[in-house]
N, C-alpha and C positions, 0 to 999 in steps of 0.2 A: 045353731046349731045341734044334732041329736047329743040332747046329754049320757047318754050312753057313749055313746063316738067322743067323747071329751071323755069319761073317766076310760074310757077303754089306751085311751091314747097318753094319761097322766099314768097309767099302771104300766103301759110301753116303758115308758121316763124311766118310773119306778124301777122296773125289775135290770134295765142297763145299770141303774144309782147314779144317773142323773139328775135325779128328786130325791126329797124327803118329804112322806107324808105323817100329818096326824091323823086323827079322830078332832071331828072339830078345828082344826087348825087350817092356818098356813100352808101349800104345799111350798120346799125351800130348794131353788139351787143349790144341790154340793156333790156335782163335775167337780171329782180330780182329777190334777193335772196329764197325770199320766191314761185318766181318761178315755182325758178334750184328746190328749195325744194321736190316740189311739181311732179315735172315733176324724179327727180329720185327714188321717191317714188312710184309713178307710176310704174316703168320702172322697179327695185323694183321687187313689185307686180305678175306681168308678168311673171318676170325670175323664183321668188320661186311659184308661181302658173304652171308651168310649170318641175318641176324640183321634183314637188310633184305629179305629175300624172305619174310623167315617175318612180318613186320609188313605185307608185299603179300601174303599169300596167309592175314592172319584181316580184312582191309580195312581195315587205319587207314592213312586218307589220308595225304601228306604232312606237312604243316602239323600235325596230331596227332602223331604218331613226332611230329615236331623237338619240338613242347610235353612230352611227355611225356620224350626224351633232356635234357632241358634243365630241366625242374625232379628228376627222378634228377643233374646233375652235378652238384647246388646239393647236395646229401645230403651228409651223415657219411659217410664208405665205411663206416660201421659199422653201418647203418642201412640201406644198400643189399644 
């Protein structure tokens, strides 16, 4: 991995408030619970958006999609 890429990734993580870095010291994770929750929400929204787009492209009607989601929601996690 290019060192510049790693440095850029660390800088982005620091800008997001996920890590703190000090010169000559190791970086530390410092994500606050509210920040973690917001990031999870954002990622989940992106995943759901892609899923809905897929459902639409497959020609599935909204009612049928909701029925499918409801059925899968009720299944045990091991079988999904």
